[in-house]
N, C-alpha and C positions, 0 to 999 in steps of 0.2 A: 580612574577610569579607566576603563580594562584598555589594550592595547589589542587594536585587528590589524592583520598584514594578510597578505597569501600564505599555502606554505610552501614552505620548500621543496623541490624535488625529494631528497631523504624522507620530509614527512608524508609528502604524499605514495611512496613509496608500500607505506606502511598505516592508511588511510584508514581500513575498514576497523584496525586496534584504536583506533585517534576515534574513529565513531562508538564501537560500544563502550569507549573511558566516558565518554560524555553522561551526564545525570540523568539522561532517561536510558543507559546503560545501552544505546544503539539504536536504530532502527536500520532495516533492509532499504526505503525509501530514502534514505540517508547514504546510503555504502557507496561504492566507489563503480559498483558495475550498473546501477542503477543511472548515475551520471552519464557516463559512455553508454549506456541505451539512449538516452536523451539526444542523441549527438542525429543520432533518426530525423529528430523531429527539429534542427534546427537550430536545440537549443546548445550554447557551448557551458561546460564544466569551468567551473572556478572554486579552487576549493581553499576554504577563508580559515584561521587562526586564529580567535577572539581568547585571549589568556590560554587556559589550559579548553576550550571548548573547541571542538573541529566541527566547523558549518559546510556544508555540502549547497554549493550553489547553482543554479543555473538560468545562464540568462541569455536576454532575446532584447534584439535593438528594435525603437521605440521612434521614431524623428530623431535621428542623431543620438540619442541617448536610449538607456537600457532599460530594462525591468531585470530584477534577481527576485527567482522565483525559491525558494527552500520547501523541498518537498518532504513531508513531516519532520522540519526544520522549524526551529535550531531546539539540540537536543537541551531543554532545559527540564526542569522535573518542578520546576513554579514558579505562579509571579514576582517575587522577589529575583532570582536568577533571571531571568525574563527582560527585567525592570533596568536590573545591570547589565545588560548586555545590548540592550535596544540603542542605545544612544550611541555608543562607540560605533556600532554597526554601522548606521544610520551616517556617525559623520562619514567613513571612511569610503561606506555606499556612495558620498555626494562627490568625495574624492576618484571616485572610478567612473562620473557622468551619469548614474542612476537616478532613477525619477519616483522607483518605488519598489520596495519590497517586499513579496506576496507572502506568509507565513502558516503552518501550520503545525505548532508544537503542541504535545499529546498529553495536554492537559486535561483534566478530568469537568465535562459540561458542569457548574455549578453556579446558583447567582452570582454569587458574591465573586467568582472567580470572571463571570461576563462582564459583571460592574467592574470589576479594578482594569481590565483590555481593555477599556472604552478609558479609565481614565490614563491610562499609558499612553492616545492618541489613538487606535487601532480603528479601523474602523472596517462592519462584520463584512464578507462575502461568498460568493458560492466555493463551499470544498470543492475538492481535486481530485486528490487522493482518495479512494470510494468506501476507506472505515474509519471513517469522523464518525460513521457510529457504529459497533459491533460486537460482535461475541468473541471472549476471549476462555482457555480454557489451561488451569493451572495443571500443567503434566509434570510437576517436580519429582510429585510420590513414582512407588517403581504401577509398571502396567497392571496390577491387578488392582490396585489403591482406583487407578484413573479408572480404569474401567467401573470398579464398582461407584464409582460417583458421579459415572454423567448419568441422565434419565432415565426412565425404566423406559421409554421408548428407544432411545437412542439403543440401550443395552438388547433391548429387544429384536432392533433391527438389524442390526448386529450380527447376533448366533441365527437370529433368521438365515439370513442372506451364508451363514456359514453354513446353515442345513440342507440348502438347496444349490448347494455347487457352485455357487460363487464364486470365481477365484480373484486375487488383487497381484498384481505384478511393480517391479520396477524397472522404468526401459529405458535406454537410451535414447535421448533427441536427435534421431537421426532421422532424415528427410521424411519416407513411411510414417515413421509416429508422429513426427509431428503434425503433417498432411492428416495424419487419424484422426490425431486431439484438435487439430482445426475443423473440422466438418465436424466434431463434437459440437465445438464452439460455435460455430455458426446455428447449428442445429438448433444450439440452447435458447438461442442469441435471438435467434429469427420472431419479428413483431414483441421483443420484451427491452432491446437492449443493445446498445450498438458496439460492432468490436474493430479494435483496426485491420489492419493487412494484412496475410499470412505472413509474410514477411515480418513484420515488427514480432508476430510472436514468434516465429524460429530462428531470429535474431536472441530476441529475449531470454528462449528456453535452451538455447546453443552457450549461450552466456554463461547462462549461471551455471550449467553444468560445468564446463570446462572449470570456473571457477571454485569449484567444489560449494557451491550453495546453493542449486537448485537441483529437482530431480520430480521426473515426468511417470507419473501413474497410470493404470488400466486395467479396469474390473472387466472381468471377462466373464460373459456366461452363454455357454455352448460354443465356446467358444472364439465369440466375437466381442471388443468392447463394448458396452454396453455405458461405460462414464469413465470419464478422464477428471486427474490431479494434476494441478503445478504447483509444487509449496516451495518455499523457500526457506533460508535459517542462517541468520548472519548473530552472532554471540550465543544469548538464552532467551532470546527472541525468536519462532517460527511463524510462517505467512501461508495460510492459502493463499496461491496466488491466481489461481485460473483453476477453473471446476469445471464442467458440460457432462452434460448425458442424452441417450439420446431419449426422446419425446414418450412412443412408445414402449415404457416401464413393462417387461414380461418378471421381471426377479423384485420380489422389491427387497429392500436394504439394500442394493449395490453402492447405494454413494455411500453406505452407510459405514462401510464395510474399507470399502477405499480410501474413507477417511480415519479409520482406525488404522491402515497397512501406512497416511502420510505420520500420524502421530509418533506412532515406531519410528519413522521413519528421523525423526525430527528426534525424537529423546533420544536418537542413537548419536546425533551429530550435534548434540550441547543443548536443546532447546528447551528452557521450564516452564516459560508460556508459549502457546500456540493460540491464536490471533485467523480468525476462520475469515475477518479481513470483509466487513459488510455487510450490515445486517437494518434494517428498517428501528428506524430512532427508536427507545425505549414509550415515548407515549404511542407509536404508533405500529409497534411489535403485531399488538392483538387487530389489526385493524384489516380486514378482508382486500382491502378495496384497495392498500396502501401496491403499488405496479412488484414491490421484492416480495410478497406479503410470504408467498412458498418459499424463496430461497431465507425469510427469515422463520419459519417456523421448523425448515432443516437445521442449520446453526446452532436453532434455540433445542433441539433435542436432544444436544451436547452438551448445554447451560442454560436456563432460563434466563441467566442473567444479561441487560444488553450493556454495554458499557456507552456511551458519550462521552465523547470526548467535543475543546469547544470548536476544532472547524479551521476555517483558513481564515487570514485578515490580510489587511492591506497597512502600509506602513508609508505616505509620504512622505517622500525624500524631497521631490521639489515640488510645491503643490500647485503652482500654477501645470506646469504639459498633467500632472496626477488627474488635473480638472479634466483637462481633453483630453485623457487616457478613459474617465468614468464616465463620460459624456455621450464620446460615440467612438473615441479611439480602441477603446476591445473591445468594442461591438464590429468593427473596420475589419481589423485584424482578424478575428476569429474565424469570419466570412470567409474572409478574402485565404485564409490558410486552410480552411474547406472545401472551396471551391479550387484551388490548386490542388493540392495535396488529398485528398478527399480522407480524410484524420483530424483528429481532435488539433486544433491550439497547443493546447494544454499535454 
């Protein structure tokens, strides 16, 4: 069985390098900065080592016990690796008074994989991170080849925006720019999805900028921001974390040209795969009634292929307390946290 323990101070010093060395190549939501950011939501970061696998854990209390959430983790690349890890991780979690492990491994969704997860004693639950279904783009080739690989609609939109005078800039996450980005985000979200507080986003954007892992972008039409984006990079993967635009779009393709600059930046910073971070599932991508149909249309203009991951699962460590949690504890915790803080529990 694997040896599982908390990371030493020296190991935490280069935690992101250890996350990148995981079998899945690393995930930004398993990175050190994300764990630090989640302190704002009452989570306590725990950095765990299971043989050669680094595992970022977020911890919260429930009835004098602990919930451990592994955002987009653990960083395994197969059911076999997960099967080797889970028993040892469960035993270690039990020694820390943990009652449940909530995991989100980035394993491709297939019928046989879903069946294997059930055999491991895992229970399917609602996904937390937005890219349980997503669109990715291979950007390992040179930029001309990447542009040629895009769907005709995407290439046309980029070139049209350039001809119509749209400009894109990489900007610092200053107070003024964060305010402008949040205003765009709030306008985009109105009536469609909920967003967190301004302070959460500002600290997020500034934190990743300081760490050299994040960049804010604006697309300008007639000198005014018409669209904004915030992108992240860790190892060979980049992520389109936040995107927003004005509702009244005067110039076609501004968001496409903006995303093209994001891809340029990602390549410059070592990315080989760009994650557009969320789309309707592959069996719903063409459903106009899906609440994120428009988002899906935009992202599939870069790549028609939708990638579905297995999503989130619970692994009960203390079955009795986990039963209490599933019957009413989680629902009560979510409602109470939303009432007190006006934000999501997770």
